[in-house]
N, C-alpha and C positions, 0 to 999 in steps of 0.2 A: 958784181954779177954772180959770182959763185956763192956769195953769202946769202943772197936772196933765194937761190935754189935750195940751199940747205934748210932754210926756214920752211919753205913750201913742202920739202920732203918730210921734215919733222912733223908738220901739221897733218900731213896725209897719213903718217904712221899712227899718230894719236887717234885720228878719226877712225881708222880701220880697227884699232884695238878697242875703242869705245863701242863700235858696232858689234864686235865679237862678244864683248862682255854683256851687252844688252841681250844678245841672242841666247845666252846661257840661262837667263831668268834668275840668277842667284841674288839679284838685288832685292827680290821680294821677301827674303828671310832675314835681311839685315836688320838688326835691332829688335826682332820679334821672335827669336828662337825660343825664348823662355816663357812666351805668353801664348802658346798654341791652345786653341779651344779644346783639343782632345786631352790635354794634360792638365786636369783640375788640381788645384792645390790639395795637399794631403789633409789639411784641416777640414775642407769642405766635404771630402769623401768619407770622413769618419765622424759624422754628426752623432751625438749621444742619443740613445733611445729614451722615450718617455717612460717614467717609472710605472710598474704594473700596479693595478688597483688591488687593494687588499680587501678580502671578504672573509667573513667568519663562517665556518662550516662545521657540520656535526653529522655523525652517523647515527640517526635516531633509533631508539630501541623498537623492536618489533612486538606487536601485540596481536592476539586473536580476539577480534571484536565482532559482535553480532550487530548488524545494521539495524537501527531503530527506525521504524516507519510509523509516523504519527498521523493519525486521522481524526478529524473533528466529526462528531456525530451526536447521537442521543439515544436514550434507552426506549425500547418499545416492548409491548407485551408479545409473548410468543404467539398467542391466539387471542382474537377478539371477536365476539359474536354478539350481534343485536338480535334478540329473540322476538318473534312475532307470533300472533295467533293464527291458526288455520281455519277458524270459524268465528262467527260473530256471537256475542252473548254477554251475560252479566258475570262479573268476576265473583265466584263463590269462595275461592280459597287463594290466598296470597301469602304463603308461609315464609317468604324471604324478605330481607330488607338490605339496604345498601351496606356493603362491607362484610356481608356474610360469606364464609368459606363454604363452598358446596362441592359435591362430588358428582361425577357423571351419572345421569339418571335421576337425580333428585328433582322433586316437583317444584317448579317455580310458580306456576299459576294454574288454577282450575276454573273453568267456566261452569256456570249452572247448567246441568244436563241431566235432570231427573229422568226424563223419558228415555234417554240413551242408556243410562245406568239400569233402568228397568228392563230395557231390551236385552242387555247383557245377561241379566239374571234369568230372564225367560229362555234365552238361548242355551244357558247352562243347564236348565232343567230339562229342556227338550233333548239335549245331548245325553244327559244321564239316562233318560228313558230309552232313547234309541240304542244306547250301548247295552242296556239290559236286554232289550229285544233281540239284539244280534247275538249275544252270548247264549240266550235261550234257544235261538234257532240253530246255533252250532251244535248244541247238545242233542236236539231232536234229529238233526241231520245225521250225526254220527250214530245215533241209536236206530236209525232207519224209520223213525216215526214221521218224518217230514221230508218233502222233496228237496233236492239241492237248490231248486229255484227259490224256495222260501228263505233259505240262508243267504242267497245272493241279494234278495230284496232287502233283507234286514241289514246287510252290510252297506248297501247303497244308501239306505235311510240314515245309518250311523254317520257315514261320510258327509252327507248333506248337512246334518246337524252340526258337525264340526266346522264346516264352512260358514254356516250361519253365525256360529259363535264368534269366529274370527272376524267376520264382517261387522258384527255388533261392537266388538272390542275396538276395532279400527275406527269406527265412527265415534265411539266414546273418547278415544285417544286424541281425536281432533280438537277436543275441548280442553286438552291438557298441554302445558308447555313444560318440558323437562330440560335439565342441564345437559348440553352436548359433550361437556368435558369438565375435568376438575378445574376449579378456579375460584375467583372471588367476584361477588356481585358488585359491579362498579356503579350501576345506576338502575333505579326502578322508576318506570315512566307512568305507572298506573296506580290506582287506589282500589282497595277492597270495596266491592259493591258497585263500582263504576261499570259503564257499558263500553265495550270495545268492538270495533268493526273487524271484519276478516282482514288479516294482514297488518293489524295495528301493532305498533311497537310496544313491547312489554318491559324488557330489561336489557342491560348490556353486561356481558360477562367477560372477564379477562383471565387469561392464564399467564401468571407471572413467574412461573418456575419451569424452565429457566427464563430469566429476563434477557432480552436481546439488546446488544449495543450495535447500532447500525450507523454506517458511514459510507464514504466512497473513497476508493484508493486510486491513485494516479496510474496512468498507463506505464510510466517509467518504473514504478515500484511493484507492479503486478507480478513480475517474474520472481520476486523474492518471497512471495507468500503462497501458502497452500493450505487446503482444508486440513484441520487437525492441529495447526500451529497454535501454541499458547500465546495469549495476549493479556496485557494489563489494561484495565479500564479505569481511568481517573474520573470520578464524578465531581460535579460542581461543588459539592459539600466537602470536598477534600478526601473522601474515602477512595481507596484504591482496591479494586477487586480483580480477580483473575478469571479468565474464561478461555474458550477455544474457538478458533475460526470454524464456523459451521457452514457458511455459504459464501461463495464468490461468484458474482454474476459473470457470464461470458459475453454480455452485451453491454457496451459502454453507453452511458448517458449521452445523448446527442449533443447537448449544449456544452457540457464540461469535459467530455472525453474521459470520464472517470468511471470506475466500476463499483457498483454497490457491493458491500461486504457486511456480513453478520457475525457477531461474536456472541456465543451462548455463555451466560454467566449463571452459575447456581444461585438460586434465590428462594430457598425452602421456606423461610419465614415471611416472604413477600415484603422484605424491608426496603428493597429498591423499587421505586415506582416507575411507571412508564412516563416518557416525555421529559426525562431529566437530561440536561446537557452533559456530555461525556467526551473525553479524549481517549482514543484507542491507540495503544502502542503495541505494534507487532514486531518481533525481532526475527530477522532472517538468520540463516546458518552462519556461524562465525567465519570470518575471512581474515587473511593476513593483511595487516595494515600498520601504519605508524601514526604517532600522535605528534602534531606540530602546532605551534602558535598560529593564529589566523594571519599574522603579519607576513608569514613566509609565502603565502599564496600570491601569485602574480599572473600577468597575462603574457602569453607567448607572442611571437611575431605574427601568428595567424589568428590571434584573438582567443586562443584556447586558455582555459583556466588550468594552472599547474604550478610547479615549483622549479627553481633553477638549482643545479648542482654542478660539481666539477668532475671531470673524468681523470684518468691516469696521467694525462698530459697537462693537467691544471688548466684545462679549457672549459668554458661554460657550456653546459648542455641543459636542455629543457625536457621535463617529463610531464605530460598531461596527467591529471589526477582523477580519481574516482572518489567523490565525497561519500564516505561510508556513514559518518555520523558527525553531529555537531554537539559537543559536550561542553560543560562548564570549564573543563581543563584544557580544551583546545579542539582542533579539528582532527578527526580520525580519517586518514587518507589511504586509499588503496592505489595500486598502479605504480608504486615507487620501487625500483629494484633494491634488492637486499644490500648491495654493496654501494649504494648511492651515498655521496657526501653532499648533504643538502646545505645550500647557502641560507643561513638564517639572519644575516646582516649584510646589507649591500647588494641584495639581489636585484633591486630596481635601478642600480647604477651601472649594470653590465648587461650585455646581450649575448646571445648564443654565438659561440666561436671565439669569444674574447679570451685571451690568456690572462689569468689573474694569479695573485699571490694568496694562497689559502692559509688562514690562521684557524687552528682548531679551537673550538669554543672552550671557555674556561670551565672550571668545576661548578660554578654557580649555575651557568646555563645548562650544563649537562644534568645537574641535579633537578632543575626545574622540568626538563624534558622527561626525566625518569619518573618524577612525581605525577606528571600529566599522564604518562602511560599507565602507571599503577592505578590511577583513579578511574580509568575507563575500562578496566578488565572486569 
């Protein structure tokens, strides 16, 4: 009986001890103390970084380059006049032919006007007589032999005769066609002895010195050009002549939004004809720029055209560019800081903010850039 009580008592002690152990919660860490989620293995915490991408960079040489603005156009005469008659009649004189060089006031055509010429001669004779009468009346008036009224009448008659002569000469001049300016006769539309109506076309006269090269400049380039700037005009026959900007319109063409421009080119021997195809090149004031291969130009994150470079922290930065000129040696670009290290290889494989490993361009690449810069100055 005592033995049974002892076993019951032992069982009760074990039960109480087990309940106390369960209450402590220590059983939850048994066998898992080394695999807590907050304690990551040292190998996982120290993963190796990806290697930096290598790019080739260069500090491009600076140049002073004048922007070349190219305009397609054609040559035109400075002045063009289609001469016409002011009266009807028969052509009595036609002293010019096509290709003749003429001066202002030269006779181009004369209509038959015998009666008008006779009227001029009569008016001259009357004027001579009235002048003599007025001079005689002056002498008599001063001598006291004639009244002052006599002298006044003689003066009035003299003035009337002058007016009649001027009217006769004006009427005769209506039968004449004269050159309005120095130039060349481009076309003669009538023949000697033929009849022409009033207002009939007689001849076309051109003034080719200076010859004008006309084109239209874009609204973007308008701010770089001013009147008086020198320009090169390349003709379709390969000849290149120099001139100056004479006129820039302040009113854009509605359809193209471009502005008409004129270049005056000396043409003393009239060697350059009107209507010839020409390319006009106007150079703006020199600006600070760099010369780089076309391959370095790329698009930024916002779609802007520019170049990529690296900063002092070896991170990629983007600079929008101003295209100054496009030459055979490369692109002349403005808007690039003086201390910029431009990426010339690998620029399309990186983006702004990326850290890279920069490799300075070798001597061959630097020499090529230097030659490009020298060729654009």
